[in-house]
KETOR-452334 format. One record per atom (N, C-alpha, C): x, y, z. Coordinates in steps of 0.05 Angstrom, whole numbers, plus 5000, padded with zeros to 4 digits. Atoms other than C-alpha are relative to their C-alpha. Layout:
N
XYZ ...
END
This chain:
416
500650035024 901771502948 502349954975 497650095024 908571492910 500749724999 500250354999 908870742939 498349864979 502150145011 902770542909 499450074968 501149955029 903270852842 503349874989 497950055009 910670602838 498949614994 500250255002 908369892849 497949984973 501950045030 902269972794 501250064977 498250015021 907370192755 501249784988 498950315000 910869552762 499149804979 502550165008 905269162749 499750014973 500449925028 903669502690 502149934978 497350075026 910869472653 500249675002 498850325010 911068702669 498149834981 502550065022 904168632637 500550034970 499949925027 906069032582 501849784980 497950165004 912468622576 499349714984 501850255010 908167962570 498550054974 502249995026 903468262517 501150024979 498649965020 909268452474 501449754991 499150335003 912367752485 498449824976 502350135006 906167432463 498750094971 500949915030 903967912405 502149984981 498250055019 911367842376 500149724991 500850325006 911267072375 497349984986 502150075017 904067052342 500550054974 500049845023 906967542293 502249934985 497450195015 912667162277 502850285000 497349854995 918267692304 502149915003 497350154986 925667462313 500049935028 499850024967 926467122387 501750145012 497449884980 932567502404 497950305003 501749684993 927768242390 497649895020 502250124984 922267802425 500950045030 498949994974 925967662487 501650275017 499149724995 929368312488 498550225011 502349804998 923468692487 498849935030 501050084978 920568312543 501450075032 498449934979 926768352589 500250294999 499949654988 927469102581 497550105007 502849804995 920069302589 499949875039 501250214981 919468752650 502950135022 498249954976 925969082686 499550235013 500249784982 924969552748 501950105014 497149934980 929569972789 499349915030 500850134970 930069702862 502149955011 498450114980 933669532923 502449824989 498250225010 940369172898 500049705019 499750114982 940868812965 497049754994 502050205005 933668552958 499349804975 499850175012 934268412890 501349784991 498250344995 939567882902 499749855010 500750224983 936267552948 497449964990 502150025017 930167562900 500949804988 498850175027 933667252850 501049725012 499350264991 936566702899 498149885007 502150184996 930066552924 498949834972 500850125026 927566462855 501849804993 497150265004 934165982838 498149785016 500750234981 931465542898 497649994986 502849975011 923965642864 500449764968 499350105028 927065362792 501249665015 498450264997 931264752826 497849795010 501750284980 925164462870 498149964980 501950045019 920864552804 501249824982 498450135015 926464192762 499449735012 499750264990 926763632817 496649915000 502650175001 918763522814 499149954967 500350125031 918963492737 501349724990 498250295008 924262912734 498749805021 501850214986 919662532784 498149914986 502550105023 913962652739 500549824979 499050125023 918362392683 500249745009 498850314994 920761772721 496149844997 502750074996 912561642732 498849974973 502050005034 909861802663 501650004977 499150045027 915061712614 500150204984 500849755023 913662492591 500550205023 499649744985 914363172616 495750034999 501949935002 908063442639 498650224985 500749765020 903463942596 499550265020 499849804990 903264422647 501349995028 498649994972 906664582719 498049925017 501550064976 900164512751 499349665003 500450194998 900163812734 502149855018 498850084978 905663712789 498450015022 501949894974 900663912845 497849835003 498049984971 900563572896 501549774995 498650235005 903062972882 503850045006 497049935005 910463252858 501050255012 498849764989 909763932886 497850105019 501650024981 906064032951 499850235007 500049734997 907964782956 499350224977 500649925023 903865142906 501350364996 498149724999 907965822930 502449974983 497550065015 913965482893 499650154972 500749895026 910265742828 500250284997 500149615000 910766512849 502850065003 496849844982 917366872841 499650215018 500049784977 919667272897 498950254997 500149725011 918867912850 497250025004 502050015005 911567702838 499250015023 501950004971 909667612907 500250245008 499149764989 912568312923 497950174985 500949885021 908268562866 497549904998 502650044998 902368162866 499749934973 500850035034 902867972789 501049714992 499450255015 902867342755 499849964972 499850055028 903267002685 497050094990 503149995015 897267232638 500449944973 500450055031 899367062568 499149764992 501350245009 897366502534 501549765006 498450244986 903066092558 499349945035 500549964974 899766262628 498849665012 500850284989 898165572670 496850075000 503149964998 889965472661 499049925027 501450044982 889365162727 500750115030 498449914978 893765512778 501550264994 498149675007 897066222786 502149904998 496649984995 904866252768 500950204984 498349795019 909666722746 502349894980 498250175015 913566202710 498849994972 500750135031 913866112637 501249744991 498350295000 913865362625 499749984966 499049995027 916665232554 499049814982 500650255007 913864552540 497650005008 502850044999 906564702536 499049974980 501550045024 901364472489 499850224994 500649685012 900265202470 500350054965 499949895024 899565312391 503550155000 497749804999 906365672374 498650184982 499849715006 902866202330 498049934969 501850005015 898366362271 501149884971 499150155024 903866092218 500849645008 499950244992 903765402247 497949935023 501950094974 897365272289 499449815012 499950324994 898464502286 501949995014 498250104982 904664562322 500350125022 499649994974 905964612399 502650155005 497349914983 910865002440 502049745005 498150314993 912864302463 501249884976 499150125022 914164062396 501850144984 498449795006 918064712379 502549995010 497549994985 922564642436 501449755001 498950265005 923463882427 502350044972 498749965028 926164122355 502650175009 497949854993 930264662385 501949885006 498450144984 933564172427 502149824977 498450145018 936063782367 502350144987 498049835010 940064402350 501750075018 498949854977 941764742411 500949835023 499350234972 941964082461 498250055024 502250014981 939864132528 499750345018 499649724991 941164872539 497150134997 502649895007 933764992514 498850045026 501649984983 929565232568 497549885008 503250074988 924364882614 498350234998 501649764992 922065472644 501750255003 499149664999 923366232645 499450165018 501449754986 922766762692 501250294996 498549745011 923267472663 499650225019 501749814979 921167802731 502850215011 497149834983 929168052748 501550214987 498849835018 929768532691 502149864979 499350295014 934967922663 497649825000 501750255000 931667282648 501749735017 498750264978 932766642698 499049804984 500850225015 933066082652 500649675016 499350334988 931965262681 500349904972 499950115017 935264912626 499049744993 501850204994 932364242610 501949785013 498250194980 938963902640 500250075028 500049854968 937564272705 501450245003 498249805007 942564792689 498150265008 500949835003 940565482714 502250265000 497849675007 943766162678 498050234989 501349745006 941766802663 501150094976 499649845027 940767182599 499350264999 500449745010 941167882582 498549974970 501350045021 935667852531 499749714993 500850335013 934867152484 502349885016 499450144999 936966582513 502249854971 499150035022 938766422441 503250084996 496949835004 944566962439 501749915012 498550084980 948366582489 501449754973 498450305019 949865922431 500650184975 498749905034 952266412373 502349794991 497850175007 958265982369 499249704987 501750315005 953165302367 498849974974 502050025014 947665512327 499450304995 501149775004 944366152294 497450045015 502950004990 937966412324 498550004985 501750095015 935166482266 499349664992 499650275006 936165712260 497949935015 501650034978 931465632321 496450114992 502649884994 925666012304 497449794993 501050265006 919365602286 499749914975 500650035024 918865742214 503049894992 497850135006 926265502209 499949675005 500750254988 924564902254 498249794988 501450155007 918764652225 500850024971 499749945036 920664902146 497150104993 501549904999 916365332114 498049784984 501450195013 913664722071 499149725024 500650234980 912964282134 496949935006 503650124996 906263872143 500249875029 500050134973 904763752218 498549714997 501250274997 903463022234 496649924999 502950085000 896163132248 497850124977 501649825023 894463512181 501149784978 499050215019 898262902136 497449854986 502550255001 893062532094 501749884978 500050195015 893361962058 499450014965 500049985025 894261901981 496950014985 502649965001 887462051948 499649694981 500750205012 883761491919 499549994967 498950204986 885061001887 502649965009 497750004980 890760831931 502450044976 497350055017 897461021895 502249745006 498750194990 901160521942 498049715010 501250254997 899459791958 499250045026 500749884976 895159822012 501349755030 498750214973 897459532085 498949795006 501850304986 895258872110 499850115030 500849974976 891758972173 500749905020 498550254982 894658372206 502950145003 497049865004 901558762200 500950075030 499649934976 904758782263 501150275013 500449655000 905259532289 503350035003 497449944997 912959412301 501250074971 499749905027 913359432219 498350274999 501649725006 912460212217 498950104973 502049975020 906860432172 501450264988 498649935012 910960892122 497850194978 502449945020 904360972073 500550354995 500949655002 903061762088 502750174996 498149824994 910861902081 501449894969 498550095027 912161522010 499550244986 499649855024 913861971952 500949864981 499850085030 915461471898 498749695005 501750315000 912360771879 502749834994 498050235012 916760101877 499949934977 500250065020 913459991816 500050124978 498949725025 915860651774 502450005004 496949885001 922560861749 500150195011 500849834979 922261371804 502550204990 497749845002 929561651784 499850024973 500449905026 930361571713 499749754981 500550205007 929361161654 497749844999 501850164997 924960651636 500649625018 499850264987 923559941666 503049985021 497249974986 928760151721 498350085038 501650004972 924059971789 500849755016 500750144976 923559581849 497849835002 503150065000 916959321827 500449645012 499250284987 920558561854 500049935034 499749994977 921058801924 497750005015 502749894990 913158981934 498849785022 500350144976 911658632006 500449975027 498650074977 912158422071 501849725008 498050235006 918157972077 502449985025 497649954981 924057802120 502650014980 497749865012 930758122099 502050075019 497349974972 937858032134 498349875034 501050104966 933657672195 497550175009 502149824986 928558212203 497849984981 502249975016 921658282175 499150264990 500149745007 920358942132 497150004980 502249825010 913559292105 500550104977 498749845022 916459422033 497250044981 502349975015 911059791994 499750254983 499649705009 913760441977 502350105005 497249844997 919560941974 500050215015 499549764986 921761542015 502850104986 496149915018 927461881965 499950315008 499149804995 930662451987 502050134984 498449955017 934562961949 503749965001 496449964994 942262981937 501550174986 498449835016 946863371903 499049954962 500650055029 945163141827 497650164992 501949825009 940463591799 497249904988 502650165013 934963061775 499549875019 501050014982 933862921846 498350245015 500449784988 932063641866 497250035005 502850075002 924563431852 499049945032 500450184985 925063041912 500450225029 499249834978 924963371993 502449965002 497950044980 930863432033 499549845023 501550184976 927563182091 497449904998 502650044995 921462852110 499249995036 499250024976 920362962182 496649945015 502050134982 915062672244 499049784987 501150245001 914361982216 499949875021 500750164977 911161592271 500849835003 499350264997 913161082306 498649995025 501950054976 910361142379 499849765019 498550224977 913660552418 502150015009 497050024985 918960282461 500549744986 499450235013 923759932426 503149955009 497150064994 930759652432 502450084972 498749955030 932759722358 498550134982 501249785019 931060102298 501949824979 499250125020 931859722233 499450074975 500849905025 932560072164 500549934978 500450125024 931359802099 500850294979 499149745013 935460372053 501949924978 498250025022 939960511996 500550344988 498749725015 942661101955 499950014973 499950045027 943061341884 501850234993 498049785008 947861761843 502250075015 497349954982 953961611884 502350094982 498049765012 959962041874 502449825015 498250064986 966761611893 500750215007 498449814992 970062251905 499350195029 500449884970 965762561959 497949805017 501950114984 961561911981 501749765018 497950164982 967961522015 500150045025 499750004970 965561442087 499450325000 501049745004 961662052072 497550035015 502550044983 955562232119 498250214983 501149915016 950262372064 496250115015 501850004986 944462432114 500149875029 500750094970 941262232179 496949865010 503050144987 935161912219 499950145026 499149934968 933862342282 496749875013 501850244982 929961892334 498650255022 501549804978 924662392377 499349875018 500650224970 924062092452 497450165010 502549944991 918062172489 500950315022 499649834980 922662612538 501750264996 499049735010 924663122491 502250004984 496550085016 931562742469 499750024980 500450085034 933262772396 503149804996 497650155012 938362162375 501250044969 500249995026 941462242310 501149794997 498950315009 942961582272 501650144970 498249925029 948261792215 499849794983 500250135021 947161542150 503350084982 497650005007 954361392130 500949844968 499550165023 956361212050 503149845008 498250184987 960460662057 500149805020 499850144973 959660432123 497349875007 502050125002 952360302123 497850044981 501250025027 949260482056 502450024980 498149955023 952060501986 497049954973 502050055024 948360561913 499049794999 502250215007 942660181901 501149824966 498750195015 946659941840 502349945008 497350094991 953659541846 500950174979 497649875014 959059901823 502749814988 498150205017 964559481775 503250205018 497249864985 970160021812 499850095026 500249884967 967460101883 501849765016 498450174986 971759841937 498349795015 500950224985 970559191978 497450135021 502349904980 963859272025 502249955028 499050014971 965259392092 499249775021 501550214985 963858902147 498150045012 502449874991 959059302180 497550014976 501849975015 955659382112 497949774991 502450305003 948858892110 498750034974 502250025024 946358752045 497649865007 502550164993 939458562055 498249914979 501950115027 936358461986 502150094972 498149905025 939858411920 497249824974 501650045025 935758331846 500750124984 499549865023 935258581779 497450174987 502549985012 930558921736 501350044969 497849935025 931359081661 501650084995 497649775008 935159661657 502949855016 497950074998 939759361704 501849754993 499350205008 940358741672 501850064969 498449905025 942759091606 501750115011 497649924993 947559461641 501749815018 498350164987 949858841675 500950045031 499749904973 949259071744 498149885016 501850124991 945958821803 499150225020 501449824976 940559191853 500449925029 499050114967 942259171928 498550225010 500849824981 938659471985 501349995032 498750044979 942159562052 498849995027 500549954980 940659442124 501550165029 498249924983 942159922180 498650005031 500850124969 941259672256 500750185016 499549814977 940660222306 499849875026 500650134975 941159972380 499450335019 501349844981 937260452427 501350065022 498950004974 940360772482 499050085029 500949994976 935460902527 497249794987 502350175006 930060342506 498049995016 502449964984 925560452564 498450284998 501449815001 923361092538 499350024970 502350105025 917861132478 502050184977 499649905020 920361352412 497950134982 503149845014 914861902386 500849984972 499650045032 918161952312 502350034994 497649995011 923561972268 499750184973 500349745026 925262522219 502449824983 497950165022 929162232153 501650274983 498749795008 934662822133 501249874978 497750045011 938962882069 502250215003 498649735001 945063352075 500050134973 501349865021 943663532000 503449944987 497550035002 951063301995 501849754991 498950295005 953762681953 497049824996 502550185007 948462121942 497650095010 502349974987 941462191955 498649695006 500650194984 938961722008 497649904987 504050065004 931761371999 500049715022 500350114976 928460972056 497249794986 502250165013 924060312037 498649935027 501250144978 921660022108 501950145020 499150014972 923160132183 498849795021 500150174978 922559612235 500650045026 499049934967 922159712313 499749745015 500050314980 924359072357 500250125028 
END
């Protein structure tokens, strides 16, 4: 009777832990508190030798799951949606999906992160389940991919909370133990608060599926339907028109640039501007980042047609003013720095500026009435980035300003 009661209590405690974990996530509690509650509630007393053996067996399961996921990625160029997608081609033994502790207690995962097709006691972090009520359009998979941009490959693919502490299978295959939240192990690298859905997506971030085109009549020139897909469509992300004096004054636009045209040996689709904020107060009305610019194609190079505004020679000499972040289909994030002086400068030529660096490619020059009155030339620059993993699809690009120095702006992106 005592043994039966102990087993039942263990099951109830484990299920309570998962309910608290899911309720906390959906309710917006901090990740560190959520995971700590889970681990503490799920801890059960037991034989130390048995516990060690079960943890070793669980570690072997996680290694087998990692090998199966890697094989799946080779064939599909992406992660599985669920661990059940690995069965039977990549994982013949479904017993690997059950933690040894759960084999003893009869427990399995029952939270919204539970696999919908097959019993499992492991929590797969890259599932397509919505993060919660605050971001219903963002999924756990997208959240974890964004976390990897900050925390690297330590972000867990799979977690097992059934050992008192949590066993984490990292994205890079390492298995490590955390007493509470895995985020707490990275305090020297990134703050846990920076990894929450609210911080990762931003309170004003709009999920890609919810972005809408400008109201009719169109704010921006329409895209030619015959335009090659390699010329990335930025229509939904523009926040300024080429025909407007979008920064200051009057008659200070890039109206002569409009259209699909070859610049620096690359064809660009130039129909608008994505302007980001810089340190100058007059740019504060623009966002500091534009996230989720859709690419969804394999390419060897990305070409960016860009420039900056309101440069300051004291802060912008070889100074990183922003970056592009390429998000790959395998969850990897690759940063492409925007360095003032090396791959971008002010769109207005400066009489006192240093000679252009060799790698600084001027793709376009021109004038407008305001620049002519000031006896200055306008210019745009081409940044070429070579993809180190050209066989993996680029899903999207983020455009981010460091809000420190000149305000970067983007005219066009071409994938080659």
